[in-house]
LOTORDO-322895 format. One record per atom (N, C-alpha, C): residue in three letters; x, z, y. Coordinates in pm, whole numbers, plus 32768, in hexadecimal, padded with zeros to 4 digits. Layout:
REM residues N
ALAXZY ...
END
This chain:
REM residues 109
METD88A13D8A2E1 METD8541435A26C METD807147DA2AE THRD79B14B6A29A THRD73D150CA2E3 THRD71B15A7A28D THRD71D15F6A290 THRD70E1668A25C THRD689169CA266 LYSD62D16ACA20D LYSD5CA16F6A22B LYSD5BA1776A226 THRD58517ABA28E THRD56F1840A2CE THRD503186AA275 SERD4FA1902A249 SERD48C190CA22D SERD42E1951A296 LYSD3A1193AA281 LYSD334199AA305 LYSD30C19F9A2CC GLND35A1A31A24F GLND3261AD6A22A GLND3751B24A25E LYSD3581B71A273 LYSD3571C0EA2D0 LYSD3511C79A271 VALD3671CFCA27B VALD3761D8BA254 VALD32E1DAAA28C PHED2DD1DE6A263 PHED2531E40A2A9 PHED2871EE5A27E THRD2B31F64A2A6 THRD2921FFBA268 THRD1FE2019A28B LEUD1E12039A20D LEUD1462065A220 LEUD14620EDA1C6 LEUD0B1210DA20F LEUD0D821B7A1B2 LEUD02F21B5A1B8 VALD03221C9A0F3 VALCFC021ADA0A6 VALCF5F224FA08D GLUCEE32269A0CA GLUCEA822CFA077 GLUCE6A22B2A02C VALCE7623129FB3 VALCE0B23029F3F VALCD8823489F22 GLYCD7B23309EDD GLYCD1F23949E96 GLYCD1523AC9DD4 ARGCCC223C79DB8 ARGCCD0240F9D40 ARGCC9223809CDE ASNCD0B23629C66 ASNCCB522E69C22 ASNCCD123209B8F LYSCC9623039B33 LYSCCD9231A9A9B LYSCD1422E19A7B GLYCD8823109A38 GLYCE2322A99A15 GLYCE7122A39A9C ASPCE7222F99B00 ASPCEAE22F99B83 ASPCF2022EE9B80 GLYCF6C23959B21 GLYCFEE23AE9B28 GLYCFF323F99B79 LEUCF83241F9BC4 LEUCFC2248A9C38 LEUCF6D25149BD1 PROD00A25949BDB PROCFBF25FA9BAF PROCF4B26269B99 ASNCF0426879B32 ASNCE88269B9B22 ASNCE2F26CE9B9B GLUCE98275C9BD0 GLUCE6227A09C24 GLUCE51275B9CC8 ALACEAF26C89CBF ALACE9226919D42 ALACDFC26509D9B THRCE39266C9E1C THRCD93261E9E42 THRCD9025B29E77 GLYCE0225769E68 GLYCE1E24D59E91 GLYCEB824DD9EB2 GLYCEDA24939F13 GLYCF4F24729F21 GLYCF4A240B9F67 ALAD015240D9FB3 ALAD01423ACA00B ALAD0AC23609FC1 LEUD0A422DE9FF9 LEUD119228C9FDA LEUD17C2235A048 METD1E5223DA02D METD24221EAA093 METD23D2175A049 CYSD2032115A08D CYSD2442069A058 CYSD2632024A093 TYRD2BB1FDAA07D TYRD2C71F60A0CB TYRD2B01EDDA062 ALAD25F1E7EA103 ALAD2081E0DA0B5 ALAD2481DA8A103 SERD2601D38A0B5 SERD2A91C98A0E7 SERD2101C63A131 GLYD21B1C0DA162 GLYD1881BC3A1A2 GLYD1B71B8AA219 ILED16C1B0BA233 ILED1761AA0A293 ILED15B1B07A328 ASPD0D51B61A313 ASPD0D91BC2A394 ASPD0A91C37A363 GLUD06F1CA9A389 GLUD0621D2EA342 GLUCFCA1D58A2C9 ALACF581CCEA311 ALACED91CE3A2FE ALACEEF1CC0A244 GLUCF801C7AA23E GLUCFAB1BF3A1BB GLUCFB21C8BA16E ALAD0181C8BA18C ALAD06D1D3DA182 ALAD0261D99A150 VALCFAE1DCCA19D VALCF4B1E3DA173 VALCF001DFEA0EB ARGCEB51D73A119 ARGCE7B1D60A07A ARGCEA61D41A00D GLUCF401D3C9FF9 GLUCF911D369F82 GLUCFA01D7F9F32 THRCFBF1DEF9F9F THRCFE61E819F6B THRCF6D1ECC9F4E VALCF0C1E9D9FA5 VALCE811EFC9F52 VALCE831ED99EE0 ALACE641DFF9E9F ALACE311DF89E45 ALACEBC1E339DE2 ILECF161E419DE6 ILECFB61E699D61 ILECF5E1EE69D5E LEUCF611F6A9DC6 LEUCF4E1FE49D8B LEUCE9C1FE79D3E LYSCE441FB99D8E LYSCDD71F969D2C LYSCDEF1F949C86 GLNCE6E1EF99C9B GLNCE5D1EE19BFD GLNCED31F7D9BB4 ALACF051FC89BF0 ALACF7320159BB6 ALACEFC20B59BA7 ASPCE4E20829BBD ASPCE0321109BAD ASPCE1121579C1B LEUCE3E21399C83 LEUCE3721A39CE3 LEUCDDA215C9D53 ALACD7521B49D87 ALACCE921A49DFE ALACD3221999E82 PROCD7C21429EA1 PROCDB4214A9F59 PROCD28215F9FA2 LEUCD3021DC9FFE LEUCCDB21F8A03C LEUCCBC21B1A0BF ASPCD5921B8A11C ASPCD76219CA1A6 ASPCDFC215BA1AC VALCE3C20FDA1FA VALCEBD20C5A218 VALCED420EBA2A9 SERCF4C211EA2A1 SERCF78211FA359 SERD00A20E9A323 GLYD0032088A38F GLYD06C201CA3C0 GLYD0F6203DA411 TYRD182201EA41C TYRD1CE204FA46C TYRD20F1FFFA462 GLYD2101F88A479 GLYD2341EFCA482 GLYD2E91ED5A422 THRD3101E94A469 THRD3851E6DA402 THRD3FC1EA3A447 LEUD4441E7DA407 LEUD4C61EB8A41C LEUD4F11EA8A485 GLUD5081E50A4E4 GLUD5601E26A54F GLUD4E91E84A5E1 GLUD4271E89A5C7 GLUD3EC1ED7A606 GLUD3F91F53A626 ARGD4231F8CA58A ARGD44F201CA54F ARGD4AF2048A5B3 LEUD5291FF4A592 LEUD5892013A5F1 LEUD5B02020A655 SERD5401F8EA6B9 SERD5391F90A75D SERD4D7202EA767 GLUD4832058A71F GLUD44E20F5A750 GLUD4A9215AA743 GLYD53C216CA703 GLYD57521D3A6DB GLYD58821E0A686 HISD56621ECA605 HISD51F2227A5A0 HISD5DA221AA555 ASPD5EB2257A51B ASPD66E229DA4DC ASPD644225BA448 ILED6A121DEA40E ILED66621A9A392 ILED6E121A7A331 SERD6DE21DBA2CC SERD76321F0A261 SERD7A0214AA234 ASPD7FA213CA21A ASPD82320E4A1C6 ASPD7C020F0A14B GLUD7902135A114 GLUD7652145A081 GLUD6CE20FAA096 GLUD693213EA11D GLUD61920D4A128 GLUD6232044A163 LYSD6842034A1B1 LYSD6C91FAEA1B8 LYSD6E31F59A136 ALAD6C81F94A0F3 ALAD7211F31A06A ALAD6831F4DA041 LEUD65C1F82A00F LEUD59F1F74A004 LEUD5651F25A01B METD5551F08A0A0 METD53B1EC4A0E3 METD55C1E20A0CE GLND5E31E17A0D8 GLND63B1DA5A090 GLND5E11D6C9FF7 ARGD5E81DD39FA1 ARGD5971DA79F41 ARGD5131D799F35 ALAD4E91DC59FA6 ALAD4461D729F94 ALAD4431CE69FD5 LEUD4B01CD6A03B LEUD4971C4FA068 LEUD4D61BF19FE1 ASPD5321C079FC0 ASPD58F1BC19F29 ASPD5241B8B9EE8 GLUD4D81BF59EC7 GLUD4961BE89E66 GLUD3E81BB99E74 ASND3E21BAF9F01 ASND3371B8B9F1B ASND2ED1C0F9EE1 SERD2F51C6F9EFC SERD2A61CFA9E9D SERD2A41D549EE4 VALD2471DD19EB7 VALD2471E5A9EAD VALD27C1EC49EC0 ILED2D91EFF9EE5 ILED33D1F5B9EA1 ILED3031FD69EDD VALD2BA20269E81 VALD2AC20A09EA1 VALD32B21229E9C ALAD33921569F11 ALAD3C521919F3B ALAD3BB22389F16 GLND32A22609F3D GLND32222BD9F26 GLND2AF231F9F17 METD26C23579EC0 METD1C823669E9C METD1E3242B9EB0 THRD15B24559EFF THRD14624D39F37 THRD0EE25069EFD PROD0C725509E95 PROD045257B9E73 PROD03826009EDB PHECF7F26019EEA PHECF51265C9F3E PHECF1926C09EFD PHECF00272C9F2D PHECEAF27B19ED9 PHECE7627F29F0A ASPCDFD28459EF5 ASPCD8828879F49 ASPCE1728FD9F5B ASPCDED292C9FF0 ASPCE2729B29FF3 ASPCE032A479FC0 ASPCDA12A209F88 ASPCD352AB29F27 ASPCD9C2AE89ED2 
END
């Protein structure tokens, strides 16, 4: 009996977004940042899927920073909570993108 192993991995991505009509950000916000967990064969695929889904949600992705897989982050000494690990596992199980946190940006004026 052979067990099929998934080639999917979950990547931690930080996505900066600009403004777009219907984006759900506060009216005074100039943009925002989203912490996402996205599944993919590699980071490039995870980024493409994340950008596509955010565009469908009327967000305007400007820049994506990758922070690697759970294993890579742990090897770099990142402190990762059980809640964060559970969201990563959910992204893997559902082969999806999970937006874990959205932080709006405001002008300092």
